[in-house]
Structures are given as C-alpha cells and as structure tokens.
C-alpha positions as CSV (number, residue, x, y, z in Angstrom):
1,M,16.8,7.1,-3.8
2,E,19.6,7.6,-1.4
3,K,21.8,9.3,-3.5
4,I,19.8,12.0,-5.1
5,E,20.4,16.2,-6.3
6,K,19.5,18.7,-4.0
7,P,16.9,20.3,-5.9
8,A,15.2,16.8,-6.1
9,A,16.0,16.3,-2.3
10,A,14.3,19.8,-1.4
11,A,11.3,18.7,-3.7
12,V,10.8,15.4,-1.7
13,D,11.3,17.5,1.8
14,Y,8.6,19.3,0.7
15,Y,6.2,17.2,-1.3
16,Y,6.2,14.3,1.0
17,P,4.5,15.0,3.7
18,L,1.9,16.8,1.7
19,L,1.2,13.9,-0.4
20,K,1.6,11.6,2.5
21,R,-1.7,13.6,4.2
22,Y,-3.5,13.4,1.0
23,A,-3.1,9.9,0.7
24,E,-4.1,9.2,4.3
25,R,-7.3,11.1,3.6
26,L,-8.2,9.4,0.7
27,I,-7.5,5.7,2.0
28,G,-7.3,5.6,5.7
29,N,-4.7,4.2,6.4
30,A,-1.6,5.6,7.8
31,D,1.1,2.9,6.6
32,A,-0.3,2.5,3.4
33,A,-0.1,6.0,3.0
34,E,3.3,6.5,3.3
35,N,4.6,3.9,1.2
36,I,2.0,5.5,-1.6
37,A,3.7,8.5,-1.0
38,K,7.3,7.0,-1.1
39,K,6.2,5.1,-4.1
40,V,5.2,7.8,-6.2
41,L,8.0,10.4,-5.8
42,Q,10.5,7.1,-6.3
43,D,8.8,7.0,-9.4
44,Q,9.1,10.4,-10.6
45,Y,12.4,11.1,-9.7
46,E,13.0,7.5,-11.9
47,L,11.3,9.6,-15.0
48,N,13.0,13.1,-14.8
49,G,14.7,13.4,-11.2
50,L,11.7,15.4,-9.6
51,V,13.2,18.8,-11.8
52,P,10.9,21.8,-10.7
53,A,8.3,22.2,-13.4
54,K,4.6,24.1,-13.9
55,H,2.6,21.1,-13.3
56,L,5.1,19.1,-10.8
57,R,2.6,19.4,-8.2
58,Q,-0.7,17.8,-10.3
59,V,1.2,15.1,-11.5
60,L,2.0,14.1,-8.3
61,K,-1.7,14.7,-6.7
62,T,-3.0,12.5,-9.7
63,D,-0.3,9.9,-9.2
64,V,-0.9,9.6,-5.5
65,L,-5.2,9.5,-6.5
66,N,-4.7,6.4,-9.1
67,N,-2.4,4.6,-6.7
68,C,-4.8,4.9,-3.5
69,Y,-7.5,4.0,-6.2
70,Y,-5.9,1.0,-7.0
71,W,-4.8,0.4,-3.6
72,E,-8.4,0.7,-2.3
73,Q,-9.1,-2.1,-5.4
74,A,-6.9,-4.4,-4.4
75,Q,-8.3,-4.6,-0.7
76,I,-11.8,-4.9,-2.0
77,F,-11.1,-7.6,-4.1
78,A,-9.0,-9.0,-1.5
79,R,-11.7,-9.8,0.5
80,P,-13.3,-13.3,1.5
81,L,-16.8,-13.9,-0.5
82,I,-19.7,-12.5,1.1
83,K,-22.5,-15.3,1.2
84,V,-26.1,-14.0,0.6
85,P,-28.6,-16.3,2.2
86,F,-30.5,-18.2,-0.4
87,Q,-34.1,-17.4,-1.5
88,N,-36.3,-19.8,-3.2
89,P,-37.3,-17.8,-6.3
90,M,-40.3,-20.1,-7.0
91,N,-41.7,-18.4,-3.3
92,D,-41.5,-15.0,-5.3
93,A,-42.6,-16.5,-8.6
94,E,-46.0,-17.9,-6.8
95,E,-47.0,-14.9,-4.9
96,L,-46.8,-13.1,-8.0
97,D,-48.7,-15.2,-9.6
98,N,-51.3,-15.5,-6.6
99,K,-51.1,-11.4,-7.0
100,K,-52.0,-11.3,-10.5
101,T,-55.2,-13.6,-10.4
102,R,-56.5,-11.4,-7.7
103,L,-56.4,-8.0,-10.0
C-alpha cells in the first residue's frame, strides 16, 4: 500500500485509528490489533481500492471483528494442554450404589 490513490489514502488515514482501537478493545493486545487493522485495510484496498461506498465502514468493521475472532481462536488452540487431575470413576460408582441401597 505504498503507492495508493488520494481517496484511498484519505480512507486509510480516517479508518486506521478507528479499526485499530476497535480491534484492541476486542482482543486486548495492541500489537495484534495494529496488525489486524493493517491487514484489513490492505485486503480491502486489494479488493476494491478502498473506494468510498455506502457500506465501507460496516465492511471494514465486520472484517476486523472476524479477524479478531480468528486471532483469538489461534491463541486458544496454540496453548499447551491443560491436564485435568485423574479421578477414579469406580469410587464415584460405588458411592452411587451405596446411596441407592440406602433408599
């Protein structure tokens, strides 16, 4: 996006801080929010040159929301496994049997 047209440059200047702040509020990570905002603007520029349109703001906002969701998913599934302590199910079954026989 080094050489972009004036209308597109104006759109980037206007929407970038808004998208960055929105992404940061969604994911709580400033660096990732900056990358997401840049990626969304880059992708939209490649698609239609950031031509001012009636629904451009909504499209950009939805793209940021989706990219934040994908980023969150990547963070969740990239974590190490959480080990749950082993509980013997036979002890629980015996306790249930004892309760049933008391009734």
